[in-house]
N, C-alpha and C positions, 0 to 999 in steps of 0.2 A: 778238479773234482768238485762237485757240488753236493751238498747234503742230500738233495733229492735223488742222487745216484744210489744211495744206500739206505736211506731212511724208508722203512716200509710204512707207507701211508695208512694202510688198513690196521696197522698194529699200534699206532699212536695212542697214547693214554692221556686224555685231556685232564683227567682228575684222578691222580693216584690216591689210593686208600691207605697205603702203607705208611707206617710211622717210624720205621727204622731202616737202616742201611740194607740189611738182608731182605727185608720185606719189599723195598723198592726194586732191588735187583730181581727178586723172584717175580714180582708183578710184571715188570717189563719183559722178562724172558718168557713168561707164560703167555703174554700177549703175542710175542713173536711166534711162539709155538702154535697157538690157536690160529694164526694166520698162515700156517703152512711153511714157515721158514726153515724148519728142521725136520729131517726125515731120519728115522731110526737113530735118534740121538736121545740120550738120557738127560733131560733138562736139569736134574739134580747135579750131574757132573759139570754142566756149564756153570751153574750157580757156584759150585765149589771152586771152579777155575777163576771166576770173577772175584770171589771173596779172597782167594789166594793172592790175586793181583793187588787187592786192597791192602793186604798185609805189608806189601812193599812200601806203601804210602797211599794216603787217601787220594782218590781221583776227584775229590771236591777241590776245584781250582780257585774258589773264592767268588765273590760277587753273586752268590746264590746259584752257582752252576757246578754240576758234576758230570764227568764223562767216564763212567765205569766201563771197562773194556777188558777183553782178553782175546788171545788167539786160541782156537780150539780145533783139534784134528777132525772132529766129526762134522764140520761145516764145509761146504764147497764154494761158498761165495761170501763176500762181505755183506753183513746186514746190520741195520741199526734201528733204534726206536727212540722216539722222543716222548717224554712224560713230564707232566707238570704236577707238582704238589702244592695245592692252594695254601696250606698252612706251613709248609717247609719241614724239612727233615734234617736232624743232626747227622752229618755225614763225615765228621772229622776234617772238615775243610781247613785249608791253610789259614783262612781269616777267622776261623772259629764260628762263623755265622751259619745259619741253616741254609739248606739247598732247596730251591724251588723248581729249577729247570734241570732235567736229566736227559742225557743222550747216552744210551747204552750201545756199545759197538762190539760185535763179535766177528772175527775174521778167521780164515783158514791159517793154520800154522805155517804153511809154505808160501804165504803172501805177506811177508813183513813190510814191504814197501807200501802196499795198499793199506795196510793197517795204520802205518805212520801218516800216510796222506789223509786218511779219514780223520785221525786225531787232529792233525794240523787244520783241516777244513773246519771242523767243529769249533776248535778253540779260536780260530780267526773270525768265524761268523758270529760266535756268541760274545765276542769282545764288544760288540755294538750294544751299548746300554739301551737305546730306544727299541731295539729288536727284543731284548730280554724282557723289557716292560710290556711290549706288545704281545709276546708269547704268553706272559703271565695273565694277560687280560682275555685271552682266547678261551672259548668255552666248548669248542668242538674240535675233533681231530682234523676236519677239513680246514678250519680256520688256522689251526697250528701249522699244517702243512703249507698252506698258501703263504702265510706270514714268513715262515722259514725259507720257503722257496724264493720269495720276492727278495729277501736280503742276501741269500746265497748267490744270486745272480750278479750282485754288485762286485 
C-alpha cells in the first residue's frame, strides 16, 4: 500500500490554521467533507470518534508527526488527508514537541486490516527525516502530494 492509495489529493491542507488538537482534526475532516469523501455522514460524529481515539493515547508519534485516525461505520472506503501546520500544534506527542505534519486516516469499521496497513504505511514513510523536512517546505497541495508520492514509492 502507498499513501497515494488513500490520501485524497484535493483535500490536502498545505497550511492549517488550527492551533489545537480538536481544531486540526476538524479542519482536516472538513477538507475531506468538502471534497466529497463522505456521503450522509455527520462530520461531528467523526470528530468525536477521532477525539475518543485520542483519549486512548495521543497519535502524536514524535518528531513533529501525528497520525490521528479512527474506524467509522459511516464510511465505505479508506480515506486520508495530509495537513501541514507551519507553526506547529501541541498534540500531546510522546516527545512533548509540537506537531507540524498530520495525516488523518478514516476507515470503515469492517476493514481493520486495511486500517492497520494504512497506519503502517504512514509511519514507515514519515520515518524519513528528509521527507518530513521536504513536506514542511512545500507550499501547495500539489507539491505535498508529489513529495509524499515520490517517497512512498521507495
